[in-house]
C-alpha positions in Angstrom: 3.9 -18.4 -5.4 7.2 -16.8 -5.0 8.3 -13.1 -4.2 11.1 -11.5 -6.0 12.4 -8.8 -3.8 14.4 -6.2 -5.8 16.7 -4.1 -3.5 20.1 -2.1 -3.5 22.7 -1.8 -0.8 22.6 2.0 -1.4 18.8 2.2 -1.1 17.8 3.7 2.2 14.0 2.5 1.9 15.4 -1.0 1.1 17.4 -1.0 4.4 14.3 0.1 6.2 12.4 -2.9 4.7 15.1 -5.5 5.4 14.0 -6.6 8.8 10.3 -6.6 7.9 11.2 -9.0 5.0 13.3 -11.3 7.3 10.4 -11.5 9.8 8.1 -12.4 7.1 10.5 -15.2 5.8 10.4 -16.6 9.2 6.6 -16.4 9.7 5.9 -17.8 6.2 8.6 -20.6 5.6 6.6 -22.0 2.6 6.7 -18.9 0.7 9.8 -18.5 -1.3 11.2 -15.0 -1.0 14.3 -14.2 -3.2 16.4 -11.2 -2.8 17.8 -9.8 -6.0 20.2 -7.0 -5.8 19.5 -4.9 -8.6 23.2 -4.0 -9.6 23.8 -7.7 -9.7 20.9 -9.0 -11.6 20.2 -6.5 -14.4 18.8 -9.1 -16.6 15.8 -9.7 -14.1 15.4 -5.9 -13.7 14.8 -5.7 -17.4 12.6 -8.7 -17.6 10.4 -7.4 -14.7 10.7 -3.7 -15.7 12.1 -2.7 -12.2 12.3 1.1 -12.2 12.3 1.6 -8.4 13.4 -0.1 -5.4 12.5 -1.8 -3.3 10.0 -3.6 -5.5 8.4 -6.9 -4.6 7.1 -8.8 -7.4 4.6 -11.5 -6.5 5.0 -14.5 -9.3 3.1 -17.8 -9.8 5.1 -20.9 -10.2 5.3 -20.3 -14.0 6.8 -17.0 -13.4 3.6 -14.9 -14.4 3.4 -11.6 -12.4 0.4 -11.6 -10.0 1.1 -8.2 -8.3 3.9 -6.0 -7.3 4.4 -3.3 -4.7 6.9 -0.7 -5.0 8.6 1.4 -1.9 8.0 1.0 1.8 4.9 -1.0 2.6 3.4 -1.6 5.7 3.5 -5.3 7.1 -0.2 -6.0 7.1 -0.5 -5.1 3.4 2.2 -7.7 2.5 0.6 -10.1 4.8 -2.6 -9.8 2.8 -0.9 -10.2 -0.4 0.9 -13.4 0.9 -2.4 -14.7 1.9 -4.1 -13.7 -1.3 -1.5 -15.6 -3.4 0.2 -18.4 -1.4 -1.7 -21.2 -2.6 -0.6 -20.4 -6.2 
């Protein structure tokens, strides 16, 4: 399982979520979390139909979307998603 984290440097909510994602990376070293700046990764934005930021897309090892969350999310919610999908 991987998490594609779509964000933007101009996005206030992205800045709010940044420390949370940094901590989640440290707490879950086996989960790959990729930051994708939307202005620099337009191809991926189109591929995953990204409309709003921040958007976290949980994908399996074949690149199939499992789930996504958009906007500011509570840490406990994201941890539950990581637990749900981390063995995929």
